[in-house]
C-alpha positions as CSV (number, residue, x, y, z in Angstrom):
1,X,14.6,-5.1,-1.9
2,X,13.7,-2.1,-4.0
3,X,10.2,-1.5,-5.4
4,X,8.9,1.2,-7.8
5,X,5.4,2.1,-6.9
6,X,3.0,3.8,-9.4
7,X,-0.6,5.0,-9.0
8,X,-2.6,6.9,-11.6
9,X,-6.0,5.2,-10.8
10,X,-7.8,8.4,-9.7
11,X,-7.3,12.2,-9.7
12,X,-3.9,11.7,-8.0
13,X,-0.7,10.8,-9.8
14,X,1.9,9.3,-7.6
15,X,5.4,7.7,-7.9
16,X,7.5,6.3,-5.2
17,X,10.7,4.2,-4.6
18,X,10.8,2.0,-1.5
19,X,13.9,0.1,-0.4
20,X,13.3,-2.4,2.4
21,X,12.0,-0.2,5.3
22,X,12.9,3.1,3.7
23,X,10.8,5.4,1.5
24,X,13.6,6.8,-0.7
25,X,11.4,9.2,-2.6
26,X,7.7,9.9,-3.3
27,X,6.2,12.4,-5.7
28,X,2.4,12.9,-5.5
29,X,0.3,15.5,-7.4
30,X,-3.4,16.1,-7.0
31,X,-4.0,18.6,-9.8
32,X,-5.8,19.0,-13.1
33,X,-3.1,17.7,-15.5
34,X,-3.6,14.4,-17.2
35,X,-1.5,11.5,-15.9
36,X,0.1,11.1,-19.4
37,X,1.7,14.5,-18.8
38,X,2.9,13.8,-15.3
39,X,3.7,10.2,-14.5
40,X,7.0,9.6,-16.4
41,X,8.3,13.2,-15.7
42,X,7.6,12.6,-12.0
43,X,9.5,9.3,-12.2
44,X,12.4,11.0,-14.0
45,X,12.5,13.7,-11.4
46,X,12.7,11.2,-8.5
47,X,15.3,9.2,-10.3
48,X,17.5,12.3,-10.6
49,X,16.9,13.4,-7.1
50,X,17.9,10.1,-5.5
51,X,20.4,9.1,-8.2
52,X,18.3,6.0,-9.0
53,X,19.4,3.4,-11.6
54,X,16.1,1.9,-12.6
55,X,17.9,-1.3,-13.4
56,X,18.4,-1.7,-9.6
57,X,14.7,-2.1,-8.8
58,X,13.4,-5.6,-8.2
59,X,9.8,-5.1,-9.3
60,X,7.2,-2.5,-10.3
61,X,4.1,-2.2,-8.1
62,X,1.1,-0.7,-9.9
63,X,-2.3,0.3,-8.6
64,X,-4.1,-2.0,-11.1
65,X,-7.7,-1.0,-10.6
66,X,-10.4,-0.2,-10.2
67,X,-10.5,3.5,-10.9
68,X,-10.5,6.0,-13.7
69,X,-10.4,4.1,-17.0
70,X,-8.1,6.5,-18.6
71,X,-5.8,6.7,-15.5
72,X,-5.7,3.0,-15.2
73,X,-4.7,2.6,-18.9
74,X,-1.9,5.2,-18.5
75,X,-0.6,3.5,-15.4
76,X,-0.8,0.1,-16.9
77,X,1.0,1.1,-20.1
78,X,3.7,2.8,-18.1
79,X,4.2,-0.2,-15.8
80,X,4.2,-2.6,-18.8
81,X,6.6,-0.4,-20.8
82,X,9.1,-0.2,-17.8
83,X,8.7,-3.9,-17.1
84,X,9.5,-4.9,-20.7
85,X,12.4,-2.5,-21.0
86,X,13.9,-3.3,-17.6
87,X,12.9,-7.0,-17.6
88,X,11.3,-6.6,-14.2
89,X,8.1,-8.3,-12.9
90,X,4.8,-6.5,-12.2
91,X,3.0,-6.5,-8.8
92,X,-0.7,-5.8,-9.4
93,X,-1.9,-4.1,-6.2
94,X,-5.7,-3.7,-6.1
95,X,-6.3,0.1,-6.0
96,X,-8.7,0.0,-3.0
97,X,-6.2,-2.2,-1.0
98,X,-3.5,0.4,-1.7
99,X,-5.6,3.3,-0.5
100,X,-6.5,1.3,2.7
101,X,-2.8,0.7,3.4
102,X,-2.3,4.4,3.9
103,X,-3.9,3.7,7.3
104,X,-1.8,0.6,8.2
105,X,-1.9,-0.1,11.9
106,X,-5.2,1.8,12.4
107,X,-7.3,0.3,15.2
108,X,-10.7,0.7,13.6
109,X,-12.1,-0.7,10.4
110,X,-11.0,1.1,7.2
111,X,-13.3,1.9,4.3
112,X,-11.9,3.5,1.2
113,X,-14.4,5.2,-1.0
114,X,-13.7,6.1,-4.7
115,X,-16.3,8.0,-6.6
116,X,-17.6,5.7,-9.4
117,X,-20.4,8.0,-10.4
118,X,-24.2,7.4,-10.3
119,X,-24.1,6.9,-6.5
120,X,-21.7,4.0,-7.0
121,X,-18.4,3.6,-5.3
122,X,-15.3,1.4,-5.6
123,X,-14.8,0.3,-2.0
124,X,-13.8,-2.5,0.4
125,X,-13.4,-3.1,4.1
126,X,-10.1,-3.7,5.9
127,X,-8.7,-4.3,9.4
128,X,-5.0,-4.2,10.5
129,X,-3.0,-6.3,12.9
130,X,0.2,-4.4,13.0
131,X,1.4,-4.1,9.4
132,X,-0.7,-7.1,8.3
133,X,-3.9,-6.2,6.4
134,X,-7.0,-8.3,6.7
135,X,-9.5,-8.0,3.9
136,X,-13.0,-8.0,5.4
137,X,-14.7,-7.2,2.1
138,X,-12.7,-7.4,-1.2
139,X,-12.7,-4.4,-3.4
140,X,-15.9,-4.1,-5.3
141,X,-18.2,-1.7,-7.2
142,X,-21.4,-1.2,-5.3
143,X,-23.9,1.5,-4.4
144,X,-23.0,3.7,-1.5
145,X,-26.2,2.5,0.3
146,X,-24.9,-1.1,0.0
147,X,-21.5,-0.5,1.6
148,X,-23.0,1.7,4.4
149,X,-25.5,-1.0,5.1
150,X,-22.7,-3.6,5.4
151,X,-20.8,-1.3,7.8
152,X,-23.9,-0.8,9.9
153,X,-24.5,-4.6,10.0
154,X,-20.9,-5.2,11.2
155,X,-21.4,-2.6,13.8
156,X,-17.8,-1.4,14.3
157,X,-16.2,2.0,14.2
158,X,-14.9,2.9,10.8
159,X,-12.6,5.5,9.1
160,X,-13.4,6.6,5.6
161,X,-10.9,7.9,3.0
162,X,-10.6,8.4,-0.7
163,X,-11.9,10.8,-3.3
164,X,-15.4,9.6,-2.7
165,X,-15.6,11.1,0.8
166,X,-16.5,14.6,-0.3
167,X,-19.1,13.1,-2.7
168,X,-20.8,10.9,-0.2
169,X,-20.1,13.0,3.0
170,X,-23.7,14.1,3.5
171,X,-25.0,10.5,2.8
172,X,-22.6,9.1,5.4
173,X,-23.7,11.7,8.0
174,X,-27.3,10.8,7.6
175,X,-27.0,7.0,7.2
176,X,-23.9,5.7,8.9
177,X,-25.0,4.4,12.3
178,X,-21.6,3.5,13.7
179,X,-18.9,5.9,15.0
180,X,-16.8,7.1,12.1
181,X,-14.0,9.4,11.2
182,X,-12.6,10.9,7.9
183,X,-8.9,10.4,7.3
184,X,-6.7,13.6,7.3
185,X,-5.5,15.2,4.1
186,X,-2.0,13.5,4.1
187,X,-3.6,10.0,4.2
188,X,-6.8,10.2,2.4
189,X,-5.9,9.8,-1.3
190,X,-3.8,7.4,-3.4
191,X,-0.1,7.3,-2.5
192,X,2.5,5.3,-4.4
193,X,4.4,4.8,-1.2
194,X,1.6,2.7,0.1
195,X,1.3,0.8,-3.2
196,X,5.1,0.1,-3.1
197,X,5.2,-1.2,0.5
198,X,2.1,-3.4,0.0
199,X,3.6,-4.5,-3.3
200,X,6.7,-5.6,-1.6
201,X,4.7,-7.8,0.7
202,X,2.8,-9.3,-2.3
203,X,6.2,-9.8,-4.1
204,X,7.5,-11.8,-1.2
205,X,4.3,-13.9,-1.3
206,X,4.9,-14.6,-5.0
207,X,2.0,-12.5,-6.2
208,X,3.7,-11.3,-9.4
209,X,3.1,-11.3,-13.1
210,X,5.0,-10.5,-16.2
211,X,4.7,-7.2,-18.1
212,X,3.0,-9.2,-20.9
213,X,0.5,-10.7,-18.5
214,X,-0.5,-7.4,-16.7
215,X,-3.8,-5.7,-17.4
216,X,-6.0,-3.4,-15.4
217,X,-8.9,-4.6,-13.4
218,X,-11.8,-2.3,-14.2
219,X,-14.5,-4.1,-12.2
220,X,-17.3,-2.7,-14.4
221,X,-17.9,-1.5,-17.9
222,X,-16.9,1.9,-19.0
223,X,-19.6,4.6,-19.5
224,X,-19.4,4.2,-23.3
225,X,-19.8,0.5,-23.0
226,X,-22.7,0.8,-20.6
227,X,-24.5,3.3,-22.9
228,X,-23.9,1.0,-25.9
229,X,-25.3,-2.0,-23.9
230,X,-28.3,0.0,-22.7
231,X,-29.0,1.1,-26.3
232,X,-28.8,-2.5,-27.6
233,X,-31.2,-3.6,-24.9
234,X,-33.7,-1.0,-25.9
235,X,-33.7,-2.1,-29.6
């Protein structure tokens, strides 16, 4: 089985091809260019390097949200376009699940943190039994105080990863009461390889959708929508 993985949900843009137990190619960039400039050229480069016929893939796994609204729209449009053109199903992998899967097999609890601004984070809690992921707390948009309070209540060691770590590092040092670690650089951001492998599991479980059905999961209103709502409430 061959899966194309895409992730443009945050600052990182990432593309990967996984076939069964092999990562055939992965291209990940954490730089200042917009994902509309990078995602398709990265896919084209990988396809050339590994002589990939896109018609040979079985499905497209996309980090479907939450995350950057612009990044999610770009990733979603890319996945939908490829799905329609190739007549392939979409596997919508929750972004936070995909980040957590970077640490598959880790012994302690795993807590991805994405910066959602205003002291909010897109987060969740996970444990692993081998390559099987247990979702302790489904991905959600909450205050950093709420997720740290939850971790303290559970009382188990935890590892943090994601682009929210540098944002919330000081808060974690002051308020996290359980032993914790920060994931190393090669594991601490979105990777399409993890999205593809997890997407393969979901595909086998029948968790697929058509390109027409796919849409991003934002989990909360955009900043413009929030400001408009606040303005309406003040009138």
